[in-house]
N, C-alpha and C positions, 0 to 999 in steps of 0.2 A: 749448277751452272753448266756442267758437262751435258746434262740432259737438255737444257735450254739451247745449247749450241747445236745439238743434233736436230732438235725440233725446229729451230730457226732455219737450218739448212733445208729441211723438208718444205717449210713455208716458202722460202725463196724460190725453190724449184716449182712449186705449185703456181706462184705468181707468173713465172716465165712461161709455163705450159699453157696457162689460161690467157696470156696476153694475146690480143688480136681476136679472141673469141668472146671474151667477157669484158664489158666495160669496167675500167677501174672504179667508177662511181658505184656500179652494181657490186663489184667485188668488196668495196669498203663497207657497203651496207650489209651484205651477207656475212662478212667477217664479224661485225658487231652483233648481228642478229643470232647467228649460230653460237657465238661466244656467250651471249646472254642465256641462250637455251642450255648450254653446257653448265652454266653457273646457277641456273634456276633452282635445282634441287637444294643446293647449299643455301641459297637465299630463303627458300621456304622453311628449311630447318632452323635457320638463324635470322629471323626477320629483323632482329635488333641491329644488324649491320647496316640497315638502310636509314638509321637515324642520323640526320645531318641538319645543319643550319646554313650550309654554304651552297645552296642550289645554283646561284649565279655563277660561282667559281666552277662548279661541276659542269655547267653548260659551256662556259668559256673553254675549259680544258678539253671537253669533248669535241668542240669545234676545231680547236688547234690540232688535236690528235687526228681528226678526220682529214684535215688539210695535209698533215704530215704523211699520213698513209697514202693519200692520193698522189702526192709528189714522189713518194718512194716507189709506188706501183709503176708510175710513168718511167722512172729511172730504170727499174728492173726490167721493164719491157723492151728498152731500147739500148741500154749500155751494158758493158761487160759486168757480170754478176760480182766478180771479185772487187772491181773498182768501186761499185756502188756500196758494197758492204764495208770496204775500207773507209770510205768517206763518212759513213755512218758512225764509225768509231770516234770521229772528231767531235761528237756532241759534248763530251765532258770539257773540251776546250772552251766551247761557247758557254757552257754552264758556269765555268769559273769566271769568265769575263762578265756574265750577267750578274753573278753573285757580288762581284766588286761594285758594279754600277747600281744595281737595283736593291740588293740586300745590304749594301754598305759593309760587306765583309772586308777585313784587312788583308791585302794580298801578301803572301809570304814569298820570300826570294825563290825557294824551290818551285813553288807553283807558277810564279811568273816565268821562270825558265821553261817549265813544262808547257805552258801555253804558247810560248814563242816556238818551241820545237814542234808542237802539235800543229800549229798553223803552217809551219814550213812543210810538214808532211802533207797537209791538204793541198798546198800549192803544187807540190810535186805530182800528186795524183791528178789534179785538174789540168796541169800543164797548159795554161791558157795561151801561151805563145807558140806552142809546139804544133807540128803538123798532125799529130795524133789526138788533138783536142776533141773530146766528146761533149757536144752541147748538152746531151741528156744528163751528164753528170751534174749539171747545175741544179737539176731537180733533186738529186740526192743531197747536194749541198744545202738547198733550201729546206729539205726535209729534216736534216740534222739541226739546222737553226731552230725550227719549230719544236723539235724534240727537246732541245735544250731549254726552251721556254716552258715546256710542259714539266720538265724535271725541276725547274725553279719553283713552279707552282706546287709541285708535290712536296718540295722541301718545306714550304710554308703550311700547306694543308695537312701534311703527314704529322705535324706536331700535335694536332688535335683529333685526328681521325685515323682509324685503323686501316691497314692495307686492304682488308676485305671490303670496307666501305668505299674506298677510293676506286677499287676495281669494279665493284658492282655498279656504282653510280656512273662511272665512265661508260660502261656498256649500255645502261639504261638511257643515258642522255644521248649517246651516239646514234642509237637505232632510229629515232624519229628525225634527227638532223640529216642522217645519211639517206633516209628513205626518199626525201624530196628530189635530189638529183638522180637517185636510182630509178625512180619512176620515169623520169624524162629519158633516161638512157636504157630503159628496160628491154631486154631480149631474153626470152626464156631459155635457160641453159639445158643441155642434154642431161640425162641421168648421171653420166660419168662426171660432168662438170659440176652438177649439184653435189655429188659425193666429195669432190675435191674442195668445193667451197665450204661444205660442212666441216671437213677435216681442218681446213685453214682456220675457221672460226674457233674450233675447239682448241687448236694449238695456241692461238692468240691469247685466249683467256687463261689457259694452263700456264703459259710462259710468264704472264704478269704475276701470277701467284708464286711461281717457282723462283723468279728473280727476287721478289720481296722476301721469301723465306730464306734464300741463300744469304742475303745481306743481314738477316737476323742471326744466322748461325756463325758467320765469320766476318773478319774485318775486310774493308774495301781493298786493302793492300793485297789480300789474297784473291778476292773474287774478281776484280777488274781484269787482270791479265788473263785469267782463265777463259774469258769470253772470246779472246783472240783465236782460240782453237777453231772457232767457226770459220775463220778465213781459209785455212787449208782444206777444211771439209767442203766448203763451197767451191773452192778451186777444183777439187777432185770431182765433185758432183757436176759442175758446169762442163768440165772436159768430157766426162762420161756421157752426160745426157745431151749436150748441145755442141760438143766439139770445140768449146772455147779454150783458148790457151792464155796463159797469164804472162804478160810482158814484164821485163825487169823494172819498169817504172812503177808498176803496181806493188811489187814486193819492196822496193826501196821506200815508197811513200808509206806503205803499211808498217814497215819496221820503224820508221821515224815516229809514227803515231803511237805505236806500241811503247816505245821508249817514253814518249810524253805521258801516256796513261800510267805507266809504272811509276814515274816521278810524281804524278798527281796522287796516286795511291799512297806512296811513301810520305808525301807531305801531309796527307790526312792522318796517317798513322802517328806522325810526330806531333801534330796538334792534339790528337786524342790522348797521347801519352803525357 
């Protein structure tokens, strides 16, 4: 998860650097295409990972993931990087709500408290009535909602299919879906931009596998809080690369969401125990 935090920081910086030069639709396509190329040797060595009966669900998940990426790219291009990242951490809050409504899971008192706290943290970050309200943060909010829907799908699909199958089919299904809008917004990148897009795609595929492996090695109660190391990394990188400073609102909202995430992890630990 520490490696993932560093890689995600690099990915975030790439999106901001390419913003305004490369269309987010084209960026989403190249991310999937280069990710698939990075994973292709693995698929060729182990073709059995492509065995599935859930083609429709894979297509739906790919469409949702593409929409989530586009919204995230729009947010990263216009809003402070730390604020966008912090709002993304609210996805587990929406996952819990969705699990209660869709999967009929019984809510636990500790998790209910965590959801309330986490939603409060999101409101602090969005600051809808404040003078510093960033409309672009609504893109990040919508991206987190879609990410939660994807995680709910993974919870169901992962019971019968391996992580390698899920990652491989996500990339395979996303490439043709993303190609259609990418052609419409096509603008040939420079060699440097191609290199950055290729790096971004490889990072995306690598991170999916690394996160899955991390959760196989350790409990969620240990893994989830570690991902918050990405926040100070992005804060430092955004200040160094773009001169962005982090206001107190961002740190307060992020801390509230961190507390919510820790409570959720602890509630999961108690259930598994």
